[in-house]
C-alpha positions in Angstrom: -39.0 39.6 70.4 -35.4 39.9 71.4 -35.0 36.2 71.5 -36.2 35.8 67.9 -33.8 38.3 66.6 -30.9 36.5 68.4 -32.0 33.2 66.8 -32.0 34.7 63.3 -28.6 36.3 63.8 -27.2 32.9 65.1 -28.6 31.0 62.0 -27.0 33.6 59.6 -23.6 33.1 61.3 -23.8 29.3 61.1 -24.7 29.4 57.4 -21.8 31.8 56.6 -19.3 29.6 58.4 -20.0 26.5 56.3 -17.6 26.4 53.2 -19.2 26.5 49.7 -18.5 23.1 48.2 -18.9 24.5 44.6 -16.0 26.9 45.2 -13.6 24.3 46.4 -10.6 23.8 43.9 -7.5 21.7 44.1 -4.3 23.6 43.9 -3.1 23.8 40.2 0.0 21.9 39.3 2.6 23.5 37.1 2.7 22.4 33.5 0.0 21.5 31.0 -3.4 20.8 32.4 -5.7 18.0 31.2 -7.7 20.0 28.8 -4.7 21.5 27.1 -3.0 18.1 26.8 -5.9 16.6 25.1 -5.6 19.1 22.3 -1.9 18.4 21.6 -1.4 16.4 18.4 2.0 14.6 18.4 4.0 14.6 15.2 6.4 12.0 13.8 9.3 14.2 14.3 8.7 14.7 18.0 7.7 11.2 18.9 10.8 9.6 17.5 8.7 6.9 15.8 10.4 5.9 12.5 8.5 5.7 9.3 7.3 2.2 8.5 9.4 0.1 6.1 8.0 -0.5 2.7 8.8 -3.8 1.1 8.3 -5.2 -2.4 6.6 -2.1 -3.7 6.8 -0.2 -7.0 6.7 3.5 -6.2 6.3 6.3 -8.8 7.8 9.7 -8.1 5.3 11.9 -9.8 5.6 15.2 -8.0 8.2 17.9 -8.2 8.7 17.7 -4.4 8.8 14.1 -3.2 10.3 12.3 -0.1 10.7 8.5 0.4 12.1 6.8 3.4 12.8 3.2 4.5 12.5 1.1 1.4 13.5 -2.6 1.1 13.4 -4.6 -2.1 11.4 -1.9 -3.8 11.4 -0.3 -7.3 11.4 3.5 -7.6 10.7 5.1 -11.0 9.7 8.4 -12.4 7.2 8.8 -15.3 7.5 10.9 -18.4 7.1 14.5 -17.3 4.3 16.1 -19.2 5.2 19.5 -17.8 8.3 21.0 -16.3 8.4 22.9 -13.0 10.9 25.6 -12.4 12.2 24.0 -9.2 11.8 20.9 -7.1 13.5 18.3 -4.9 13.5 14.6 -4.6 14.8 13.0 -1.4 15.3 9.3 -0.8 16.6 7.9 2.5 17.3 4.4 4.0 17.1 2.4 0.8 18.2 -1.2 0.6 18.2 -4.0 -2.0 16.2 -1.7 -4.4 16.2 -0.4 -7.9 15.9 3.3 -8.4 15.6 4.7 -11.9 14.8 8.4 -11.9 14.5 9.6 -15.5 12.6 12.6 -16.9 13.1 14.7 -13.9 10.3 17.3 -13.9 12.4 20.3 -12.8 15.6 22.0 -14.0 16.5 23.7 -10.7 16.6 22.0 -7.3 18.1 18.9 -5.8 18.2 15.1 -5.9 19.4 13.9 -2.5 19.9 10.3 -1.5 21.3 9.1 1.8 22.0 5.7 3.5 21.6 3.5 0.5 23.0 -0.1 0.4 23.0 -3.0 -2.0 21.0 -1.1 -4.6 21.2 0.2 -8.2 20.8 3.9 -8.6 20.2 5.5 -12.0 19.6 9.2 -12.3 19.0 11.2 -15.5 19.2 14.9 -15.2 18.0 17.4 -17.9 20.7 19.3 -19.9 21.5 22.8 -18.9 20.2 22.2 -15.4 21.0 23.6 -12.0 20.1 20.4 -10.2 22.3 19.4 -7.3 22.9 15.7 -7.1 24.0 14.7 -3.6 24.7 11.1 -2.6 25.6 10.3 1.0 26.4 7.1 2.8 26.3 4.6 0.0 27.4 1.0 0.6 27.8 -1.7 -2.1 25.8 0.2 -4.7 26.0 0.7 -8.4 25.4 4.3 -9.6 24.9 5.8 -13.0 24.3 9.5 -13.6 23.2 10.6 -17.1 23.0 13.9 -18.8 21.3 13.3 -22.2 22.0 15.6 -25.1 25.4 16.7 -23.7 28.7 15.9 -25.5 31.4 14.2 -23.4 33.5 16.6 -21.4 31.4 19.5 -22.6 29.5 20.4 -19.4 29.9 17.9 -16.7 27.2 17.4 -14.0 28.5 18.0 -10.5 27.8 15.1 -8.2 28.5 15.5 -4.5 29.3 12.3 -2.6 30.1 11.6 1.0 30.6 8.4 3.0 30.9 6.0 0.0 32.0 2.4 0.6 32.3 -0.4 -2.0 30.3 1.7 -4.5 31.0 2.2 -8.2 29.9 4.6 -10.9 29.2 3.2 -14.3 32.2 4.0 -16.5 30.0 5.2 -19.3 29.2 8.3 -17.3 32.8 9.2 -16.4 33.1 11.9 -19.0 29.8 13.4 -18.2 30.0 14.0 -14.4 32.4 15.6 -12.0 32.6 14.0 -8.6 33.1 16.2 -5.5 34.0 13.9 -2.6 33.3 15.6 0.7 34.9 12.7 2.5 38.2 13.3 0.8 38.9 16.9 -0.2 42.2 15.8 -1.8 44.7 17.1 0.6 47.5 15.2 -1.1 46.1 11.8 -0.4 46.1 10.6 -4.0 43.4 8.5 -5.7 40.1 8.2 -3.9 39.3 4.6 -3.4 35.8 5.1 -2.1 34.3 5.8 -5.6 35.6 4.2 -8.7 34.4 4.0 -12.3 33.7 0.5 -13.5 31.6 -0.9 -16.4 28.3 -2.6 -15.5 25.3 -3.4 -17.6 22.2 -1.3 -17.0 20.2 -3.6 -19.3 18.4 -0.7 -20.9 16.9 0.2 -17.6 14.9 -3.0 -17.6 13.7 -3.4 -14.0 13.4 -7.2 -14.2 16.9 -7.7 -15.5 18.4 -5.3 -13.0 16.7 -7.0 -10.1 17.7 -10.5 -11.4 21.4 -9.6 -11.8 22.1 -7.2 -8.9 19.5 -7.6 -6.1 19.8 -10.4 -3.7 16.8 -12.2 -2.2 18.8 -13.7 0.7 18.4 -12.7 4.3 14.7 -11.8 4.1 
């Protein structure tokens, strides 16, 4: 009887000394584990992947808040606004060899911001009695026309903020309707600003085909 009790006690000791495989875990590493990493959705802003370039497309800006990026040999237009929004913003960046005709802006308060445009024609028509900020940055070899319909010359000029202009001209027909604020040259006694000049050029009644034919090069594609 005593021998049987000893054998039972010995078997219990052997079973308890064997490690439980189900409870065995690797030591956790610092940082995000696999399950958490699989739930992370990367965004364009964090990956550094640029937006794809759009070529030879006609794009209609039909919302009060609109952003376009990386356009080459494109046409950008705005339709007749059936309703006006109180505020909005249109942003265009990295535009080359394109025609941009933004008329009938659907808001009277907000901003039209364009940056890094080259070899393009830019026509913007803002509504009268507006509080729209027109900001144009880093333009190279562009033709620009800013219109304010229904306003008498010299009556209430539209402020246009520019910065980083090179070989870019404003149409002389808008000289008496806009006031240019050049943030690249704040006028500390340096005289006439050569980066933006008023010169006459034909806008062909905003005819896209004529504008492309006369001003947009098809070379280098």
